[in-house]
C-alpha positions in Angstrom: -41.1 -42.1 45.3 -38.1 -40.0 46.1 -38.1 -36.6 44.4 -35.0 -35.8 42.5 -33.2 -32.8 44.0 -33.0 -29.7 41.7 -29.5 -28.5 41.0 -28.8 -24.8 40.6 -26.1 -23.1 38.5 -24.9 -23.4 35.0 -25.0 -26.8 33.4 -22.4 -28.4 31.2 -21.5 -26.6 28.0 -23.0 -27.8 24.8 -20.6 -28.0 21.9 -21.6 -26.2 18.7 -20.9 -27.3 15.1 -18.4 -25.2 13.2 -16.3 -25.7 10.1 -12.7 -24.9 9.2 -12.7 -23.7 5.6 -9.9 -23.7 3.0 -9.0 -21.8 0.9 -9.9 -18.9 3.1 -10.6 -16.5 0.3 -13.7 -18.6 -0.6 -15.1 -18.7 2.9 -17.5 -15.7 2.7 -17.6 -12.5 4.6 -17.7 -14.0 8.1 -18.1 -12.1 11.4 -17.6 -8.3 11.1 -16.6 -8.2 14.7 -13.3 -9.9 13.8 -12.4 -6.5 12.4 -14.4 -4.0 14.5 -13.7 -5.5 17.9 -10.0 -5.5 17.2 -10.1 -1.8 16.2 -12.2 -0.9 19.2 -9.7 -2.6 21.5 -6.9 -0.8 19.7 -8.5 2.5 20.8 -10.2 3.4 17.5 -13.3 5.5 17.9 -16.6 3.9 16.9 -18.7 6.6 15.2 -21.4 4.3 13.9 -25.0 5.3 14.2 -27.8 2.9 15.1 -29.2 1.3 12.0 -26.6 2.9 9.8 -23.2 1.9 8.3 -20.2 1.1 10.5 -17.7 3.9 10.9 -14.4 3.9 12.8 -11.7 6.5 13.1 -8.1 5.9 14.1 -6.9 7.5 17.3 -5.1 10.2 15.4 -8.1 10.7 13.0 -5.8 10.0 10.0 -7.7 6.9 8.8 -11.4 6.2 8.6 -12.9 2.7 8.1 -16.5 2.1 6.9 -18.7 -0.8 6.2 -22.0 -0.2 4.5 -24.3 -3.2 3.7 -27.2 -0.9 2.7 -25.9 0.2 -0.7 -24.8 -1.6 -3.8 -22.3 -3.0 -4.2 -21.6 -2.1 -0.6 -18.7 -3.4 1.5 -15.6 -2.0 3.2 -13.9 1.4 2.5 -10.7 2.5 4.2 -9.4 6.0 3.6 -6.3 7.7 4.8 -6.0 11.5 4.7 -3.0 13.3 3.4 -0.2 14.0 6.0 3.2 15.6 5.8 4.8 12.2 4.9 1.9 10.4 3.2 -0.4 11.2 0.3 -4.2 10.6 0.7 -5.2 7.0 -0.2 -8.3 4.8 -0.5 -9.2 1.2 -0.5 -12.5 -0.5 -1.3 -13.3 -4.2 -0.5 -16.4 -6.1 -1.5 -18.8 -7.4 1.2 -17.7 -11.0 0.5 -14.0 -10.4 1.3 -13.5 -12.6 4.4 -13.2 -10.6 7.6 -9.9 -12.4 8.3 -8.4 -11.0 5.1 -9.8 -7.6 5.7 -8.1 -7.8 9.0 -4.8 -8.3 7.2 -5.2 -4.6 6.2 -6.9 -3.2 9.3 -4.8 -4.9 11.9 -1.7 -3.4 10.2 -3.1 0.0 10.7 -2.8 -0.5 14.4 0.9 -1.3 14.3 3.9 0.9 13.8 5.0 1.1 10.2 7.8 -1.4 9.5 11.3 -0.2 9.0 12.0 -2.7 6.2 10.9 -1.9 2.6 7.7 -3.7 1.9 7.3 -6.3 -0.9 3.7 -7.1 -1.8 4.8 -10.1 -3.9 6.9 -11.8 -1.2 4.1 -13.5 0.8 2.4 -14.6 -2.4 5.5 -16.2 -3.8 6.2 -17.8 -0.4 2.9 -19.6 -0.5 3.4 -20.9 -4.1 1.5 -18.2 -6.1 2.7 -17.9 -9.7 3.7 -14.5 -11.0 3.1 -13.6 -14.6 4.4 -10.4 -16.3 2.2 -9.3 -19.2 0.4 -6.0 -19.7 0.0 -6.1 -15.9 2.1 -7.9 -13.3 -0.1 -10.5 -11.8 0.3 -13.2 -9.1 -2.2 -16.1 -9.2 -3.0 -18.7 -6.5 -2.2 -22.3 -7.1 -5.9 -23.2 -7.7 -6.2 -20.3 -10.1 -9.2 -18.7 -8.2 -7.4 -15.7 -6.6 -5.1 -13.1 -8.0 -3.3 -9.9 -7.0 -2.5 -7.5 -9.8 -0.5 -4.3 -10.3 -3.0 -2.8 -12.8 -1.7 0.1 -15.0 -4.8 2.0 -16.1 -2.8 4.4 -18.2 0.8 5.6 -18.3 1.8 6.9 -14.9 -1.4 5.6 -13.2 -1.9 2.2 -11.6 -3.9 0.5 -8.9 -3.4 -2.6 -6.8 -6.3 -5.0 -7.6 -7.0 -8.3 -5.9 -9.9 -10.6 -6.6 -11.4 -14.0 -6.4 -13.4 -15.9 -9.1 -15.0 -19.4 -8.7 -17.0 -21.7 -10.9 -19.9 -19.5 -10.1 -18.2 -16.3 -11.4 -17.0 -13.2 -9.6 -16.8 -13.6 -5.8 -15.1 -10.4 -4.6 -12.7 -7.7 -5.4 -10.4 -5.3 -3.5 -8.8 -2.2 -5.0 -6.1 0.0 -3.5 -5.1 3.4 -4.9 -1.4 3.7 -5.9 -0.8 6.0 -2.9 -1.8 3.3 -0.4 1.1 2.5 1.9 2.8 -0.6 0.5 3.1 -2.3 3.9 -0.7 -2.3 4.1 -1.1 -3.9 0.7 1.6 -6.4 1.7 -0.2 -7.3 4.9 -3.5 -7.7 3.0 -1.7 -10.0 0.5 -0.2 -12.0 3.3 -3.6 -12.6 4.8 -5.0 -13.4 1.4 -2.4 -16.0 0.6 -2.2 -17.6 4.1 -3.0 -21.3 3.9 -4.5 -21.1 7.5 -8.1 -22.2 7.6 -10.9 -19.9 8.8 -13.8 -20.9 11.0 -17.5 -20.5 10.2 -20.5 -21.6 12.2 -23.0 -24.2 10.9 -25.2 -22.6 8.3 -22.6 -20.2 7.1 -20.5 -22.4 4.8 -20.6 -21.1 1.2 -21.6 -23.6 -1.5 -19.1 -24.6 -4.1 -17.0 -27.6 -5.1 -13.7 -25.8 -4.7 -14.0 -25.1 -0.9 -12.9 -27.7 1.6 -14.7 -27.9 4.9 -13.7 -29.9 8.1 -16.4 -30.2 10.8 -15.4 -29.7 14.4 -17.2 -29.3 17.7 -16.5 -26.1 19.6 -17.4 -25.1 23.1 -18.7 -21.5 23.7 -15.9 -21.1 26.2 -13.4 -21.8 23.5 -14.9 -19.2 21.2 -14.8 -16.7 24.0 -11.2 -17.5 24.8 -10.2 -17.0 21.1 -12.0 -13.7 21.0 -10.3 -12.5 24.2 -6.9 -13.5 22.8 -7.5 -11.4 19.8 -8.7 -8.5 22.0 -5.5 -8.8 24.0 -3.5 -8.7 20.8 -5.2 -5.5 19.8 -4.4 -3.9 23.1 -0.8 -4.9 22.8 -0.7 -3.4 19.3 -2.1 -0.2 20.6 0.4 -0.1 23.4 3.3 -0.7 21.0 2.1 2.1 18.7 1.7 4.6 21.5 4.6 3.6 23.7 7.2 2.2 21.2 10.0 2.2 23.7 8.4 -0.4 26.0 7.5 -4.0 25.5 4.3 -5.8 26.3 3.3 -9.4 25.7 1.6 -10.0 22.4 -1.2 -12.5 22.1 -2.7 -14.0 18.9 -5.8 -16.0 18.5 -5.6 -19.1 16.3 -9.0 -20.9 16.6 -7.9 -23.9 14.4 -5.1 -24.7 16.8 -7.5 -25.5 19.6 -8.4 -29.1 20.3 -11.8 -30.4 19.3 -13.4 -33.4 17.7 -13.1 -32.9 13.9 -14.4 -34.8 11.0 -13.8 -34.3 7.3 -16.6 -33.0 5.1 -16.2 -32.9 1.3 
């Protein structure tokens, strides 16, 4: 009997089951590295300690980001110190805020401040959110599960408040002090309202009748390529921020745009 010759080297890749989820604000927290690896590539300083909460400082030390899963309610905090042109500000985001929506805020911190006046409501209205003016000005998603509100606590004081509720009750909240730069709140709102699906691996799909999931097979090499594209985007953002007079190619990662065998679920 002829003995089969052993082959050396890496074998064929095995596809892994993932899901594209909509609406994105019901997709669960996701992978923290979607936020942290982008900041690290954009030259933010990782000051986290082993076994402790995540802590990142901006290159100029004007902004600190933290993520603490060890306390209740826990989650994200983003704080900006006072400067000559900006008052101190603070934002808190629950642990269940999807990382892709948190990145709407944190990615904007790595880019130059836009020259145009920001409008928090514009991306919401663009995607069909309904605005209601009552005691507080509120925009609500078409399915009624998500909202953004300019909440006046008392005369002269107000906060930006975003949240998601489902048939199971409160899902998450995000609160921004009134001194938070408006372009950051707008970027967060744009990420919140985006109809673009987000990806979660098998076993990380939240339960609920209001979330739509489409199964797809993904190769590990595809995941690595999408991650590297996002890292490249972060480096380009850092380059534009530090060297605004030069141009560098900008890359963005869009996992759902890749090819793969997909099938509907739910």
